[in-house]
C-alpha positions in Angstrom: 73.9 28.8 116.8 76.8 27.0 115.2 79.4 28.9 113.1 82.8 28.1 111.6 85.4 30.8 111.1 86.4 30.8 107.4 88.3 34.0 107.3 91.3 32.5 105.3 91.1 29.6 102.9 94.6 28.7 101.6 95.0 26.7 98.4 97.7 24.1 98.7 98.8 22.1 95.6 98.2 18.4 96.3 101.4 17.6 94.5 103.6 19.8 96.7 104.6 17.6 99.6 106.6 20.3 101.4 103.7 22.7 101.3 101.3 20.0 102.6 103.5 19.4 105.5 103.9 23.1 106.3 100.2 23.6 106.3 99.8 22.3 109.8 101.8 25.2 111.2 99.9 27.9 109.4 97.1 30.1 110.8 94.6 29.6 108.0 91.1 28.7 109.0 90.7 26.5 106.0 93.2 24.5 103.9 92.0 23.7 100.3 94.1 20.8 99.2 94.0 21.2 95.4 94.0 18.5 92.8 92.6 20.6 90.1 94.2 23.8 88.7 97.4 23.5 90.8 98.3 20.0 89.5 99.4 19.2 85.9 97.5 16.5 84.0 100.5 14.2 84.0 100.7 14.4 87.8 97.0 14.1 88.8 97.0 10.4 89.9 100.3 10.7 91.8 99.1 13.9 93.5 95.9 12.1 94.6 97.9 9.3 96.2 100.3 11.7 97.9 97.4 13.7 99.3 95.7 10.5 100.7 99.0 9.6 102.3 99.4 13.0 103.8 95.8 13.0 105.2 96.5 9.6 106.7 99.6 10.8 108.6 99.0 14.5 109.4 96.7 16.1 111.9 95.5 19.5 110.6 94.2 20.4 114.1 91.4 23.0 114.2 91.8 23.8 110.5 88.9 22.9 108.2 90.3 20.5 105.5 88.7 20.7 102.1 89.8 18.8 99.0 89.3 20.4 95.6 88.8 17.5 93.2 88.8 17.6 89.5 85.6 18.1 87.6 83.4 15.0 87.4 83.4 15.3 83.6 87.2 14.9 83.5 89.3 11.8 83.5 90.1 12.1 87.2 87.1 13.6 88.9 85.0 10.6 89.8 88.1 8.7 91.0 89.1 11.8 93.1 85.6 11.8 94.7 85.7 8.1 95.5 89.1 8.3 97.1 88.4 10.6 100.1 85.3 9.1 101.7 87.3 8.0 104.8 90.2 10.4 104.7 89.1 12.6 107.6 88.2 15.7 105.5 85.5 18.3 106.2 84.3 18.9 102.6 84.9 18.3 98.9 85.2 21.4 96.7 83.6 20.9 93.3 85.2 23.1 90.5 83.4 25.0 87.7 79.9 24.4 89.0 77.4 25.9 86.5 74.2 23.9 87.1 72.4 22.4 90.0 72.6 18.9 88.5 76.4 19.0 88.9 75.9 19.3 92.7 73.2 16.7 92.7 75.5 14.3 90.8 78.3 14.9 93.3 75.9 14.3 96.2 74.7 11.1 94.7 78.3 9.8 94.2 79.1 10.8 97.8 76.2 8.7 99.0 77.3 5.8 96.8 80.8 5.9 98.3 79.4 6.1 101.9 80.5 9.6 102.8 79.4 10.6 106.3 76.6 13.1 106.3 78.9 15.5 108.2 81.2 15.9 105.1 80.0 18.9 103.1 80.1 20.0 99.5 81.5 23.4 98.5 81.0 24.8 95.0 83.3 26.9 92.9 81.4 29.8 91.2 83.7 30.9 88.4 81.7 31.3 85.1 78.9 33.6 83.8 76.5 30.7 83.7 77.3 29.9 87.3 76.4 33.5 88.3 73.2 33.3 86.4 72.2 30.0 88.0 73.6 30.6 91.5 70.2 30.6 93.2 69.4 27.1 91.9 72.9 25.9 92.7 72.5 27.0 96.3 69.4 24.9 96.7 70.7 21.7 95.0 71.8 19.8 98.0 71.7 19.7 101.8 75.4 18.9 101.8 76.2 22.2 100.1 77.4 24.6 102.8 79.8 27.1 101.1 80.5 28.8 97.8 83.9 29.9 96.7 84.4 32.6 94.1 86.8 31.8 91.3 87.6 35.3 90.1 90.5 34.3 87.9 88.4 32.1 85.7 85.6 34.6 85.8 87.9 37.3 84.6 88.9 35.2 81.6 85.3 34.3 80.8 84.1 37.9 81.1 87.2 39.2 79.2 87.9 41.8 81.9 91.1 42.7 83.8 91.8 42.3 87.4 91.8 45.8 88.9 92.2 47.0 92.5 88.5 48.2 92.7 87.2 45.0 90.9 84.5 47.1 89.3 83.9 44.4 86.6 83.2 41.8 89.3 80.9 43.8 91.6 77.6 42.6 90.2 78.7 38.9 90.2 80.2 39.1 93.7 77.1 40.8 95.2 74.7 38.5 93.4 76.5 35.4 94.8 76.6 36.9 98.4 72.9 37.5 98.2 72.2 33.9 97.0 74.5 32.5 99.7 72.7 34.5 102.4 69.3 33.7 101.1 69.9 29.9 101.4 72.1 29.8 104.5 75.5 29.2 103.0 78.9 30.7 103.7 80.8 32.4 100.8 84.5 32.9 100.3 85.9 35.7 98.1 88.3 35.1 95.2 92.1 35.3 95.3 94.4 38.2 94.9 97.1 37.2 92.3 99.6 40.0 93.0 101.7 38.9 95.9 103.8 42.1 95.9 100.9 44.5 96.1 100.1 44.4 99.8 98.0 47.6 99.9 96.0 46.4 97.0 95.4 43.0 98.7 94.4 44.8 101.9 91.9 46.9 99.8 90.5 43.7 98.3 90.0 42.1 101.8 88.3 45.2 103.1 86.0 45.4 100.1 85.2 41.7 100.4 84.3 42.1 104.0 82.1 45.1 103.2 80.3 43.1 100.4 79.4 40.5 102.9 81.9 37.7 102.3 82.9 35.4 105.2 86.5 35.1 104.2 89.1 35.2 101.4 90.7 32.4 99.3 94.5 32.7 99.2 97.4 31.5 97.1 100.3 32.1 99.5 100.8 31.8 103.3 101.9 35.5 103.4 98.3 36.5 102.7 96.8 34.7 105.8 97.4 37.4 108.4 95.6 40.2 106.6 92.6 38.0 105.7 92.3 36.9 109.3 92.5 40.5 110.4 89.9 41.9 108.0 87.4 39.1 108.4 87.5 38.9 112.1 85.1 41.0 114.3 86.8 44.2 115.4 87.3 44.9 119.1 84.7 47.7 118.7 82.1 45.4 117.2 82.7 42.8 119.9 82.3 45.4 122.6 79.1 46.8 121.1 77.7 43.3 120.7 78.2 42.7 124.4 76.4 45.9 125.1 73.5 45.0 122.9 73.0 41.6 124.5 73.4 43.0 128.0 70.8 45.7 127.3 68.4 43.3 125.7 68.6 40.8 128.5 68.1 43.4 131.2 65.2 45.2 129.4 61.6 44.6 130.2 60.6 45.8 126.8 61.8 43.3 124.2 60.7 45.5 121.3 63.1 48.3 120.4 66.0 49.6 122.5 68.5 52.4 122.1 72.2 51.4 122.8 74.9 54.1 122.4 72.4 56.2 120.5 71.6 53.4 118.0 68.3 51.7 117.4 68.4 48.0 118.4 65.8 45.4 117.5 65.8 41.6 117.9 67.6 41.2 114.5 70.6 43.1 116.0 70.6 40.8 119.0 70.9 37.8 116.7 73.8 39.4 114.8 75.5 40.4 118.1 75.3 36.8 119.3 76.8 35.6 116.0 79.6 38.2 116.4 80.5 37.0 119.9 80.4 33.3 118.9 82.7 33.9 115.9 85.0 35.9 118.2 85.0 33.1 120.8 85.8 30.5 118.2 88.6 32.6 116.7 90.1 33.2 120.2 90.0 29.5 120.9 91.6 28.6 117.6 94.4 31.2 118.1 95.2 29.8 121.6 95.4 26.3 120.2 97.9 27.2 117.4 
């Protein structure tokens, strides 16, 4: 089994040279180098050139490098996509995806521009139409390997406020988690906009983990540590995973076991193996930073 820790995905404006250089020292699992919302229209072309220069000079180490391009229906999107085919990135993030044909179009353009098959596509899910069509979006391309919730745009489209409990978003968030799991994709929760409300942010991370998200998208480096904490396997879950695997491997009856008073079936063994693999990858990444 192959997994990638995606606990923390930090947006970094492609126009901010200082922030781009600082990114190599941050403990984020993913850096999303942003050419869309974080860059003004007058600065789009310059930001693209600066980002290409940065990628040519900087080694981001174990961090997953994702570029959020502008929409393919904008003046910059197609040129953005064409520019990064040999820039050493891990994925392109396509904004405002509402229909599967948008993913299919991006995949076709990536093939035209000779993107390696290892470079993935991520999709921003941030409108009501995207929520309604998320099942079809998830199946649109073999390159697609992650969804990212855009809760700021979703709040605007739904005409609802951001609140600590995110009641207005719960249906949309859960529906997208279900779709991602059904079709084997990772899914990243939306951002927390209030940088001064640490307890509210912690509550959001905890809620996102309980809803089934793999990680949190972030707007500031100060948010990394809590995201990494909440979306990492706990010491207790790692210890229990080891017990499950040990009991399963030593048992002659591979049907149903009881471990620490809890019923264990093969599905729990698979989840235990995933927990240990994610924990191992996180430990290796921490030691390398």
